[in-house]
C-alpha positions in Angstrom: 114.5 -134.4 33.6 111.7 -133.2 31.5 114.1 -131.1 29.4 116.4 -134.0 28.8 113.5 -136.1 27.6 112.4 -133.3 25.3 115.9 -133.1 23.9 116.0 -136.9 23.5 112.6 -136.9 21.7 113.8 -134.1 19.4 117.0 -136.0 18.4 115.0 -139.2 17.8 112.5 -137.3 15.6 115.4 -135.8 13.5 117.0 -139.2 13.1 113.7 -140.7 12.0 113.2 -137.9 9.5 116.7 -138.5 8.0 116.1 -142.3 7.8 112.8 -141.6 6.0 114.5 -139.2 3.5 117.2 -141.8 2.8 114.6 -144.5 2.2 112.7 -142.3 -0.2 115.9 -141.4 -2.1 116.6 -145.1 -2.4 113.2 -145.8 -3.8 113.5 -143.2 -6.5 117.0 -144.2 -7.8 117.0 -146.0 -11.1 118.8 -149.3 -11.6 121.5 -148.8 -14.3 121.6 -151.1 -17.3 124.4 -151.8 -19.8 124.0 -148.8 -22.2 126.0 -146.9 -24.8 125.6 -143.5 -26.3 122.9 -141.3 -24.9 121.5 -143.1 -21.9 119.2 -140.1 -21.0 115.9 -140.2 -19.2 113.1 -142.7 -19.1 111.2 -140.7 -21.7 113.7 -141.7 -24.4 113.0 -144.7 -26.7 115.3 -147.6 -25.7 116.7 -149.6 -28.6 118.6 -152.7 -27.5 120.9 -154.5 -29.9 122.1 -158.1 -29.2 125.0 -159.0 -31.6 126.1 -162.5 -32.4 129.2 -161.9 -30.3 130.4 -158.9 -28.3 134.0 -157.7 -28.4 135.0 -158.4 -32.0 135.8 -155.4 -34.3 132.8 -155.9 -36.6 130.1 -155.6 -33.9 132.1 -153.0 -31.9 131.9 -150.9 -35.1 128.2 -151.4 -35.3 127.9 -150.3 -31.7 129.9 -147.2 -32.5 127.3 -146.4 -35.2 124.5 -147.0 -32.8 126.1 -144.7 -30.2 126.4 -142.0 -32.8 122.7 -142.3 -33.7 121.7 -142.2 -30.0 123.5 -138.9 -29.5 122.1 -137.4 -32.7 118.6 -138.7 -32.6 118.0 -138.6 -28.8 117.3 -142.3 -28.1 118.7 -144.7 -25.6 121.0 -147.3 -27.1 121.7 -150.6 -25.3 124.4 -153.0 -26.6 124.7 -156.4 -24.9 126.1 -159.6 -26.3 127.7 -162.8 -25.3 131.5 -163.6 -25.1 130.9 -166.6 -27.4 128.7 -167.1 -30.4 126.5 -169.5 -28.5 122.7 -169.5 -29.4 121.8 -170.5 -25.8 123.7 -167.6 -24.3 122.2 -165.2 -26.8 118.7 -166.4 -25.9 119.4 -165.7 -22.2 120.5 -162.1 -23.0 117.4 -161.6 -25.1 115.2 -162.8 -22.2 117.0 -160.5 -19.8 116.2 -157.5 -22.1 112.6 -158.6 -22.3 112.5 -158.5 -18.5 113.8 -154.9 -18.7 110.9 -154.1 -21.0 113.0 -152.2 -23.6 111.0 -150.5 -26.3 112.8 -152.1 -29.3 114.7 -155.4 -29.4 117.2 -155.9 -32.3 119.0 -159.2 -32.7 121.7 -160.5 -35.0 120.7 -164.2 -34.4 123.3 -167.0 -34.2 120.5 -169.5 -34.7 117.4 -167.8 -36.2 115.0 -170.6 -35.8 115.8 -171.4 -32.2 115.5 -167.7 -31.4 112.1 -167.2 -33.0 110.0 -168.4 -30.0 111.8 -165.9 -27.7 111.2 -163.1 -30.2 107.5 -164.0 -30.0 107.7 -163.6 -26.2 109.1 -160.2 -26.7 106.3 -159.2 -29.1 103.7 -160.6 -26.6 105.1 -158.3 -24.0 104.6 -155.3 -26.3 108.2 -155.0 -27.4 109.0 -154.1 -31.0 111.2 -156.8 -32.6 113.8 -156.3 -35.4 116.8 -158.1 -36.8 120.0 -156.6 -38.1 123.1 -158.0 -39.9 121.5 -161.5 -39.9 117.8 -162.2 -40.4 115.3 -164.5 -38.7 112.8 -164.6 -41.5 110.5 -167.1 -39.8 110.1 -164.9 -36.7 107.8 -162.1 -35.8 110.5 -159.4 -36.6 109.0 -156.3 -38.0 112.1 -155.1 -39.9 115.3 -156.6 -41.1 118.2 -154.1 -41.4 120.3 -155.7 -44.2 123.9 -154.7 -44.9 123.7 -155.8 -48.5 121.9 -158.3 -50.6 123.0 -161.9 -50.8 123.4 -161.6 -54.5 125.6 -158.5 -54.1 127.9 -160.0 -51.5 128.2 -163.5 -53.0 128.9 -162.2 -56.5 131.5 -159.7 -55.2 133.3 -162.4 -53.3 133.5 -164.9 -56.2 134.3 -162.2 -58.8 137.2 -161.1 -56.5 138.4 -164.6 -55.9 138.2 -165.6 -59.6 140.2 -162.5 -60.6 143.0 -163.4 -58.1 143.0 -167.1 -59.2 143.0 -166.4 -62.9 139.4 -167.8 -63.1 140.5 -171.4 -62.6 141.5 -173.8 -59.8 140.2 -175.3 -56.6 138.9 -173.3 -53.7 137.4 -173.9 -50.3 135.2 -171.8 -47.9 135.8 -171.3 -44.2 132.6 -170.1 -42.8 131.5 -169.3 -39.2 128.2 -170.3 -37.7 126.7 -173.3 -39.5 123.1 -172.0 -38.9 123.8 -168.3 -39.7 121.2 -167.4 -42.3 123.2 -164.5 -43.9 126.4 -166.5 -44.3 124.5 -169.5 -45.8 122.7 -167.3 -48.3 126.0 -165.8 -49.4 127.5 -169.3 -49.9 124.6 -170.4 -52.0 125.1 -167.4 -54.3 128.9 -168.1 -54.5 128.2 -171.6 -55.5 125.8 -170.5 -58.2 127.9 -167.7 -59.6 131.0 -169.9 -59.7 129.2 -172.7 -61.5 127.6 -170.4 -64.1 130.2 -167.7 -64.6 133.5 -169.5 -63.8 133.3 -173.2 -65.0 137.0 -173.8 -64.3 136.6 -172.9 -60.6 135.9 -175.9 -58.4 134.6 -175.7 -54.8 136.1 -178.6 -52.9 134.8 -178.0 -49.3 132.9 -175.8 -46.9 133.9 -175.9 -43.2 132.5 -174.0 -40.2 134.7 -172.6 -37.4 132.1 -170.7 -35.5 133.3 -167.2 -34.6 136.7 -168.7 -33.5 139.6 -167.2 -35.4 142.3 -169.6 -34.2 140.1 -172.5 -35.1 139.5 -171.0 -38.5 143.3 -170.7 -39.0 143.7 -174.4 -38.2 140.9 -175.4 -40.5 142.4 -173.3 -43.4 145.7 -175.1 -42.9 144.0 -178.5 -42.8 142.3 -177.6 -46.1 145.6 -176.7 -47.8 147.1 -180.0 -46.5 144.2 -182.1 -47.6 144.2 -180.4 -51.1 147.8 -179.6 -52.1 146.5 -178.1 -55.4 144.2 -175.7 -53.6 144.7 -172.1 -54.9 141.8 -170.2 -53.3 140.2 -169.7 -49.9 137.2 -167.7 -48.8 136.9 -166.4 -45.3 133.1 -166.1 -45.0 132.9 -163.8 -41.9 135.0 -161.2 -40.1 136.8 -163.7 -38.0 137.5 -166.3 -40.7 138.7 -163.7 -43.3 141.8 -162.7 -41.4 142.2 -166.4 -40.4 142.5 -167.8 -43.9 145.0 -165.0 -44.8 147.0 -165.8 -41.7 147.1 -169.5 -42.5 148.4 -168.7 -46.0 151.0 -166.4 -44.6 152.2 -168.9 -41.9 152.3 -171.8 -44.4 154.4 -169.7 -46.8 151.8 -169.9 -49.6 151.5 -166.2 -50.4 151.1 -165.9 -54.2 150.2 -169.6 -54.5 146.9 -169.6 -52.5 144.7 -166.5 -52.9 142.2 -165.4 -50.3 139.2 -163.1 -50.2 136.6 -162.7 -47.5 134.4 -160.6 -45.2 136.9 -158.7 -43.2 137.1 -155.3 -41.5 139.5 -152.8 -43.0 141.8 -152.6 -40.0 141.6 -156.3 -39.4 142.7 -157.0 -43.0 145.1 -154.1 -43.7 148.3 -156.1 -43.0 147.2 -159.1 -45.0 146.2 -157.0 -47.9 149.5 -155.2 -47.8 151.6 -158.4 -48.0 149.3 -160.2 -50.5 148.1 -162.9 -48.2 144.6 -161.5 -48.9 143.6 -160.1 -52.3 140.3 -158.3 -51.4 137.9 -157.9 -48.5 134.2 -157.5 -49.3 132.3 -155.6 -46.7 130.1 -152.5 -46.2 130.3 -149.5 -43.9 129.7 -151.2 -40.6 129.3 -148.1 -38.5 126.6 -146.9 -40.9 124.9 -150.3 -40.4 124.8 -149.6 -36.7 123.5 -146.1 -37.3 120.8 -147.3 -39.6 119.8 -150.0 -37.1 119.3 -147.4 -34.3 117.4 -145.1 -36.7 115.1 -147.9 -37.8 114.4 -148.8 -34.2 113.4 -145.3 -33.3 111.1 -145.1 -36.4 109.5 -148.5 -35.6 108.9 -147.6 -32.0 106.9 -144.6 -33.2 105.0 -146.5 -35.9 106.5 -144.2 -38.6 107.0 -145.0 -42.3 110.5 -146.4 -43.1 110.3 -145.3 -46.7 111.1 -141.7 -45.6 114.9 -142.4 -45.9 115.5 -138.8 -46.9 115.4 -138.1 -43.1 118.7 -140.0 -42.8 120.5 -137.1 -44.5 124.2 -137.7 -44.9 124.4 -140.4 -42.4 123.1 -143.3 -44.6 122.3 -141.7 -48.0 121.8 -144.9 -50.0 119.5 -146.8 -47.7 116.4 -148.3 -49.4 113.1 -149.7 -47.9 111.6 -152.8 -49.4 108.1 -153.0 -47.9 107.2 -156.5 -49.3 110.2 -158.0 -47.5 110.1 -155.6 -44.6 113.8 -155.0 -45.3 115.8 -151.9 -44.9 118.9 -152.1 -47.1 122.1 -150.3 -46.3 123.4 -150.3 -49.9 126.0 -152.0 -52.2 129.0 -154.0 -50.9 132.3 -152.2 -50.4 135.5 -153.6 -51.9 138.5 -153.1 -49.6 141.9 -153.4 -51.0 145.5 -152.5 -50.0 144.8 -149.0 -51.5 141.8 -148.0 -49.4 142.0 -150.2 -46.2 143.7 -147.3 -44.3 140.7 -145.0 -45.0 138.6 -146.6 -42.3 139.0 -146.6 -38.6 137.5 -150.0 -37.7 
């Protein structure tokens, strides 16, 4: 009887030990987060990027650049965005990343002013705050990673449109978010350049489709119906650029209504080939993502961003403007039917 009790006690002791070991293992396991690129150990700097909208080619290309930087530079890259370009949804995502206590929070804000108080909360928690692609100038952001200057983009768009239209005629703009600071700054430049450089160009309307491509197609068709003598359309973002070209194609107006816009090479290649789009003005989006991740790593360490030589071949033309706290990728890229196939996004 005593031996049976001893054996029972031994078994119970072993079970208790196994339960304790399992409990300890459970306590030490990390909770996974949505990450891309090198998601290594806790000692790596975490740079979280919140795009305006996740899933569209433009921001997926930025993410690819961030992933590349993560692997090459040894940081942890987190990419998390909403399925719609909704400022409220974006704010919720930013708050969740604040709760995760990432090291650096980078946002392409849908509504810069409404996001500013949340970015202040991030700073108050000791998180470094940056913007990329779109600025929030009235916020506490430490750095804005800018794809190109407003003057450079706006001038390139109007010059391209004017060339296609023969420097005369009526045109309209189909933009995306009505509160997007970068898009609005480009539109102001386009208005200014058109008025000063091309007096026979007339802007008849500016409409906003959000990041909704089908809605932008419908709006472009409505503009052509409302203005039968319209001969130019600008697609102000990467969802409206293919949309205005598609509207021209579907309405049988190729060669009569000319379009330019901010479109990705692969997204615009077919439209450039058949003439429904004349030119796409953009930049190397993957390099923008790489530069964003690189800047996040530098900011987290309190290092000088003027040392752009450290970027080597990855982003050779980047420039730092300390007065504006702006890191500039470089000049705009003109995408035509001849070079659209050179890019994989």
